[in-house]
N, C-alpha and C positions, 0 to 999 in steps of 0.2 A: 672411631669414639670423639666428639666435641669436645671441646674442654676449651671454656667461657675461661677471658682476663681476669685482673686483677680488676674490686672495680675500688682501688682510692686512683684520686686525680692527682694529676700534676701538671699544675699551671703551666710549668715553664717548655712542654713541654704542648702541650692540649692535645693529647694521642688518645688518651679514657674519653674526652668530647666524644670524640668520633666516633670511639667504641659502646657511646652514652647513647647518643644519638641514632645509631645506624645500626646495634642489636639491641636484645630480647624483646620480642616480635611484645606489643604490648604497654611497654615500661615508658616508653615514650610517650603516647596518647594522652591527652589532654581528656579533662572529664566536660560534661558540656558544663558543669555551673564557673568556670574561668569562663567561656567565651560569654552564659548570661551575665556574670559580674563585670566583666569587661562593656557589654553593651549597657550594660544599664551602667553606668559610671558615661559611658560617654554618653546616652542620651540624657542624661538629665544638668552632666557640664554644656552637650550643646542647648537646652532648654534655660539653665540659669546663663545660661551669656547673650541668645536671641533677647532672653526680660532684660539684662543689663545695656542692651542696645536698644533695644524700645523707651527702656526710662530715661536714654540718656541723648535722643536722636533729636532733643531743640540744639539748634545753633543759633552764635551772634554775627551776621554781618563784620565783617572785619577790611579796616583802612585795605589797600591791596587786593579787593578782590575774590577776598575767601571769606571762609566762616568759620570758626572757633565752634567746637562741638562745647557740649556743659560738661560733659566728663573733665573735657583743660581744664573750666574754668572753674572750676570747684576742687583743683588741684593744685590750683595755681594757688588755693585762698592757705596751702603749708597746715590746714590741719593734720593732724594725726589719723585719724580717724576717716577722711577722705582718703590718705595716704591708703589705710589700710583696704579700705573698698574697691581704691585702685586692686592694689595686689589679688585681691578674693576675685573682681573681675577676670583678672588676666590670668591667673589661674588657673579660673574655669574655660577660659577662652583659648587657653594652651592645651588639657584636657580632649575638647573636642578639637581640636588642630592637629594634634602629634598620637593622640593616641594611637589611633590605624596605624599609624605607620611602625608605631612605637612594638605594638603588637609581636612583630616578630622575634624578637628580641626576649620579652614578656616571655613568650611563651618556652621556645628554649630554655629560655631560666627555668621555666617550672620542669620539662622532661627529663635535667640534666641533674634538678635536683630530686626531684621524684629516684633517678637511678641513684643515685648517689644515698637517699635511703636520709637524708635532708628531716629533720623533726621542725615541725611549725611550718609544715610548709608552702603554706593560705598566708601565711605572715612573711615570709619568705621576702613572696611574688611582692605582695604591696611595699616592700619596703625598699624592694627595687623599685617599683612605679615614684613612692617617694620621693626616694634619691634624685632619679630623672625629672622630676616635676620641681624640685629644691631646686636644681640650675636654674630650671626657666625663671622660678618663683626669683631666686635673682638679679636677672639680666633684668626680669617686669621691673623690679624697685630701681634698675640705674634707669632704665625706661622713665619711670615714673617721675625720678628725680629732675632729669635732662623735661624734659615736658612741659613739670611745674615751672621750672628755669627758662625755657623760652617763650612758656603764655602768657605769666608775669611779667616781662622783659615787651610783649606784643603791647599785652595793653596799659603798657604806663608810656607806649609810643611810638605813633604815627610812623616814624619810621623803617623804626621797627617790621613794624605791620603789614609795611611794604616791601619790605624784602622778604617775606616767610615766602612766597609763590617760586622767588630765583631759588632760596634755600631750601626749599625740594624736587624741586628740580635737580640741583647739584647731590640731593641727598640722591636719587633717584640715580643719577651717572654714578654715586661714590659703591652702592649697593650695586650695578651693572659692574661695575670696573672688578667689585671682590670675585660676581661670580665667574669667570675667566683665569681667578687665581688658581697657584698649586695649594695653598691653603686652605681656600674652597671646597679640593679637590681631593683632600688626603682624608678632611673629615668626611664629605662623602664618602668615602672611601671605608673609611671606620662606620658609617653610619650603616651601608649593608654590608655587613660582615661580622653581625651578631655572634657566629661563632668565632671570631679571631676574636673577638672581644671576652666574648667567657672565656678562653682557652688560657688569655693569658692577667684577668682580672676577680676570674672567680675564687672567694675564699671559703672555710670552713664554716668560719662561726657566723653565726645569724647578723650580727652588725658587719658584717663585710658586703650584705647584700643593700645596703642605704649606698656603702659606697660605692659600688659597681654600678649602680642605680647614676649617681653623682656623676660617678666619672664618666659613661654613655650618653648624659643631657649636658654633660658643657662638649661637648664632642659635635654634638643635636646643634648649642644655643653655635659652636664656631662654624657649624652648616647653613643654618639657616638665620643668619644675624641678617644679614642680606637683606632675603626675605621679608624677612618683621616692618624691615627698615620698610621696602615698597612698601608696607600694609600698613603705616602709620604716618607713610604721606598722601597716601590714597582714600584713607578713612580705615583709623582702627578697626570701628565699631560698626563699620556696614557689612554689613550679612554678607552680598555678593562678593566681596575683597578678600571677606575672611575665607569661602568658603574656598575660592580659586586662588588663595595662597593657599593654602589646608591644600588641595586639589597637586598644584606644583609641587610642594615636597613629600605627597605619600608617592609621584611619581618619580621624584627623583632618587628616593629610595628604597621603592621596589622596584623599580623599572633595571633591566638590564644594560639599558641606555641611558639611566639616569643623568652621566657625567653629560651629553647631547644636550637635553633637556634643561639643565642649569644652563648651557655655553648660551642658548639660543632666547634662554630668559633671560642671562646677563644682557645679552647685545639687544633685547628689547627694551629691558630697561635704561640701556645708556639714549640709544634712541630715542623711545619718549621726553628723559629728566631731560635731552640737551632741546629739544622744543618747548617743550617748559619751562626753562631757564631764558632761553632765547623771545620768547614772548609776552614772560612776565617782564625783563628788562626793558621792554617797550613801556609798561604800564607807570613801571612804578618811578615817581620823580619825587627826587630827591634834593633839599636842600641844604647844598653843601656850605 
């Protein structure tokens, strides 16, 4: 005679998480509404991101042979409204880029919460997603502040503007080096193992869902900030660059060989960054 195990969840061991996922056929299946809602959010974010990309496609030639996007020109004004607009753009871009690779964790959370009989199931899943993208919004705010400062300095000084391509090459090298570090590897392993994330950080209260998402998002930022830096250098609102980086992020997290992809992406970034920095140095005419 079959006896089910107790359904209480033990975060410190994670044993009941395995039960929640593997037992009680049908309890862990996702309703079509979950996929419909995810597809709707993704397509809406992608459409909004494409609109932002088109609206900010104008550029201004700068000393040093590069062009500044309208986005950075407006952010450099220091207007709170422009800051909020950048954050809105950033969040829509992050949802479009990161939602596909974060779906396994959201789906697993929904399965476990449903198995436990948690109330307000859909609301809890939305809280996890909100926490996850709140971490990315915080990173976007930092990007905005640094980008505004650099843009303002470049518009005020031809010498700074001439140095931007060299700095871009150095940034690519830094991003590539990070791809090869144990810190990147540790964050990537965290992102690849949603079972471990839930087994150690799943709480009973509804508000713990937001904390869980924030925790997972912070690790995702730690995993992917180097790739986002590559995108910032190559063109933060360039649709082709955006799709390429999103694809690399998804493959790193979802494939068993994601660590090898991270390594070779890092090597490629170092090589391209070295070429860009060395080539740009020949064009720099500094008055020392």
